[in-house]
N, C-alpha and C positions, 0 to 999 in steps of 0.2 A: 611247291606252294599249292599246286592243284591237288596234290595228294592230301593236303591238310584241310581242304574245304569241308568235308563231312564233319570233322571234329570241331571246326569253328562254328558250325551250325548246331551240332548236337554231339556233345562229348560222350554220350552214351554209345556212340558208334565207334569209339576209339579202337576196339579190337576187331569188330566185324568188318569195318571199312579199312582196316590197316593203316589208320592215320594217327596212331598213338604217338605222343612225344612226351618227354620229361619236362619240357619247358613250361607248359601251361600248368600242370598240377603242382610243380615245385614253386611256381609263383605264389601259390597259396600255402603250400605245406612248409615252406621255409620263411614265411612271414613277410615276403616282399609286398604282398597286397596290403599289409597294414603298416608299411614303412619301416620294417625291421631291416637292419643292416647285417649282411652275412658275416658270420664269425663273432661280431660284437654283440648282436642281439639274438641270433639264431644259429643253430648248428647247421653246417653245410658239409656234405660228404665228398667234396671235391677240393683239389688243391687251390691255392689262393688266387691265381689268375682267372680260373673259371668262376670262382665266387666273385671276383672283381668284375667280370663281364656281366654276371647276373645283376650286380649292383648298378653298373653303368646302364643296363637296360631299364632298371627301375627308375633311375634318375631321368632318362630320356622320356619315359612315359609321363613323368611329372612335368617335364619341360613342355611336352606336347599337349598338356591339359588334362591328362589322366589323374585320377585320385588314388594316391597310395599313402595312406595315413591311418592312424587309429580311428575307429569309428566309421570307417568307410561303409557305405551301404552295399547290399548285395548287387544291385544294378551297376553301381559305380565300379565295384571290383570286377564284375564280368566284363565291362567295357575296357577297363584298364588291362585285364589279362589278355584280351585280344590285341590291344596295342603293344603289350609286352612281347607277345609272340611275333608281331610284325617287325618291331625294331630289332629284336634278336635275330630274326631271319635275315634282315638286311646286313647286320654286322657279320653274321656267319657267311653270308654270300661274299662280303668283302674279303674275309679270310680265305674263302675258297678261290677267289680270283688271284689272291697272292700266291696260293699253292700252285695254280696253273702257271703264273708268271715265273715262279722259280723253276718249274720243269721246262718251260720254254727257253730258259737260259742255260740249260744243261746240254750235254753233248748230242742228245737225240731229241731235239725239240718236237718232232712229229709224234713222239710217243706220248706227249701231253694230251693228245686226243683221247687216249685210253682212259684218262681221268675225267676229261671234260664231258664225255658222252656216257659215262658209266651209269648203268641202271642202279648200281649200288649207291651212288651219290643221289640219284633221283629219289630213291626210297628211304635212305637212311640219314642224309646229311642234316635233317631238321629234327632228329629224335633227341639230340643232346647238343652240347656245346663243343663237340669234337673238332669242328672245322678249324678252330683256333690252333689246336695242337698240330694239326696237319700242316698248317702254314709255317709254324716255327720249326717243325722237323724238316720240312723240305728246304727251308732257308738255311738251316744248319748244314744239310748235305750239300747244298749249292755252294756255300762259302768254303766248306772243306775242299770241294772240287776246284774252287778258285784259288786254292792255296792261301787262304786267310783263316788260319786256325783259331785266332782270337774271336773273330766274328762268328765262326762256326760254333764255338763253345758258348758264346752269349745266347745264340738262338736255341741251342740245345737246352741250356739252362732255363730259358723262358718256356720251352716246351715241357720240361719236367715240372715247372711251376703251374702248368695248365692241366696236364695229365701225367702220370708217372712214367709211362713207357719209354719216352725218348732217352731216359738214362741208359737204356739197353744199347743205344748206339755206341756208347763208350767202350763196351766190352769187345765187340768184334774189331773196333778201331784199335784197342790195346793189343790184341793178338797180331794184327797186321803191322802195327808200328814196332812191336817186338820182333817180328820177322824181318823187318827192314831197317831196324835201328833208327826209326824216326821219332825218338823220344822227346826231342825239344818241341816239335809241333804237337805231339800228343799232350805234353804238359801244358802247353798254351791253351789247348782246347779244353782240357779239364779245368784249368784255372778260370777261363772265361765262363764255363758253365757254372762253376761254383759261385763266382761273383754275381752273375745275373740272378741265379736262384736265390742267393742270400739277400740280394737287394730288394726283391719283391716279397720274400717271406718274412724277413726280420721285422719290418714294421707291424705286420699282422701278429706275429708272435709276441712282440713287446706289448701290443695293445691288448691281446687276449690269448694267453698261452693255452687255456682250455679250448677256446674256439679253434685255434690253429691245430691242436692235437686231434680234433674230432675226425679228420680225414684218416689219420693213421690208425686210430683205435677202431673206427668203423670197419676198415678193410681187414684188420687183423682178426676182429671178432666175428665177422660174417661167416656163415657156413656155405655149403655148396648151393649154388643158385642157378637160375635159368641159363640155359645155353652151355653150361659147363659139362665136361666129361663126367665129373663126379655126380652131378645131378642126373644125367642121363643113365648112368650105371645104377643109381638108386631106383630110377623108374622101372628098370628091367629086373629089379630084385637083387642087385649087388650093392649092398650098403657098406661102404668103407668107413663110416663115421666121419669125424672131422678130417677133411682132406689136407689140412695145413702141412703136416709133416710130409705126406706123399707129394704135395706140390713142391715143397722145397727140395726133396730128394730128386724129383724129376727134373727140376731146373738145374740142380748141381750136375747130375749125370748127363743130361742133354746138353747143357751149356759147355761142359768139359769136352764132350764129343765134338761140338761145333768148333770150339777153340782149337782142338787137336787137328781138325780138318783144315782150318785156316792156316795153321802153322806148318803142317806137314804135306799138304797137297803138292803134287809135283810142280805145279805152277801156282804162284800166289793168286788166290781168288780175289774177286772184286769186292769192295767194301759193301755194296748194296746186297750182294748175295749173303754175306754173313749176317747182316742186319735183318734181312727177311727171315732167315732161318731162326734167329734168336727170338724175334718178336712173335713169330708163329708158335714157337715152343712155349713162350710165356702165355699166349692166349689159350692154347690147347689145354694146358695144365692149370690155368687160373681157376679160382673158385666161382667166378661168374664170367660169362662170355655173352655180353649184350650184343644185339644185332648190329648196332652202329660201330662196334669195334672192327668190323670189316673195313671201315674207312681207314683204319690205321695201316692195314696191309696193302690197300690198293696202290698208293704211290710207290711203296717199296717193291711190290710185284712188278710194276711198270719199269722200275730201274733194274731189278735183278733178272727178270725174265720177260722181256717185252715181245712176247709172241701172242698173236691174236687168238689162236686156238686155246692156249692156256688161260688167257684173259677171259675168254668165253666160258670155259669150264669153271673158273673162279666165280664168274657172274651167276651162272646157273646154280652153283652150290649155295651162294649167299642169298639169292632171291628165293630159292626153295625154302631156305631156313626162315627168311623174313616172313613168308606166307605162313609157315608152320607155327611160328611162335605165337602169332596173333590168333590162329585157329585154336591152338592149345589153350590160350588164356580165355578165349571166348567159349570154350567147351564144344567146339565144332567137331572135334575128333571123337566125342563121346566120353563117357566116364570110364573108370577103371575096368568095369565089367566088359565094356566093349573094346578094351585094349587101346583107349585113346592115349594114355600116357606112353605106351610103347610105340605108338605111331610117332608121337612127338620125339621120343628118344631116337627113333630111326633117322629123323631129319638132323638131329644133333650129330649122330655118327656119320651121316652123309657129309655134312659140312666139314667135320674134322678129317674125314677120309680124303676129300678133295684137296684140303690144305696139305695133308701129308703127301699126296701125289705131286703137288706143285713143289714141295720141298725136295722130293726125290728128283724131279726134273732139274732143279737148281744144283743139287749135289752132283748129278751126272755132268752138268756143265763145268762144275768146279774141278772134277777129276779128268774130264775130257774137254779142255777149253777150246779145242778146235771147232767144236760144235756150238759154242756160245755166240749167239747172234750179235752181241755187242762187240765181240772181239774180232769179227770178220774184217778182213782187210788189213790185218796186222796191228790192230789196236790192242791196248793192254787194259787199263782201267781209266777210261777218259774222264770219268767223274770222281776219280780217286785222289785228285790233288797231288800231294807229295808222294803218294804211293804209286802213281802212274809211272810205269817203267822202272820202278825202284828195284835194285838187285837185292837178293836175300843177304842177310847179315852173315859175316864170316863164321860166327859161332854156329849158325844153323847149317851152313854148307859143310862144315867139318863134322857136325853131329850126324847128318844123314848121308854123308859122302856124296854131296851134290856139287858139281863143278860151278864155278862162278859164272 
């Protein structure tokens, strides 16, 4: 909240003071300031639960006396926008507390401190509405670890209805359930996710199919954007055109490699390790890599690799990029002639390089589980639910010649 003060006083300092957020400008750009309802009256580039949280914030502003209606004056809209940011921040803080609670209920509650004091949270948690999806994702992992696959699926589905990436959890889970023949639990999880996702999406789709489709068409049609590998390559003179096909190819090849590792590693990897690898792959090859997407990785890193030195390296990489993107947008690096674009690209490559290093560390733990700090003392996958201490399926043992 302190970081936001310069923008609340003067929005013109959004880049130079590093206080930019999407919440305030989208309050105007998506018609919330004039009483328009997301999807019904205005296009929103987010899944329905994020749009629903935006609408809830608008209604809370009206409840508290702010004006959000056609014909609103400039002064009334400015006051209401500050109220909107305030109530949104409180709601996001509630979701953040829920995330912390979920991690306190997992097998290593002390690791929740890595999330609670993270500078990544301090700098990026109020850029967008991502705190909601963090809570749903962490709750999904918590309930899977508690051997409650239906509840795990319900929260994963809610996460997908807020931001798309939690659907990636189902892929490493599929590989590990295939390895251990835990298909019934996996089916329950997928069913729970599908039901909760449909429950919140279907009403919006029936009310406005075009408005509901906007999120999907927006993301398919967009080109290489800020923070992405493809954008950085273009800045250094390597223009690959529309990266959509390359993105899909990289996801297929990289995802297949991760799946093979989960299936064939000498000892079954932990679920959070596979999830971290796949989400990181998705972010690195995605067409846009916004600074707040680091929040997606933070809880997964804490579960997959809870080492303070690696947490520190992750923090340094993300904060360096956080500073660099606002400097780039403010023109502080200079123009093309001064090499400003290449300086920004270097920070993009630094961020990606740090994440690849962390992935390498996790892969080493997967191949040499004796060095995995979570497994010290004879533990297997304490947050793996039905996967914890599960033996490999007979078909896999016969395929690779591994004893039971």
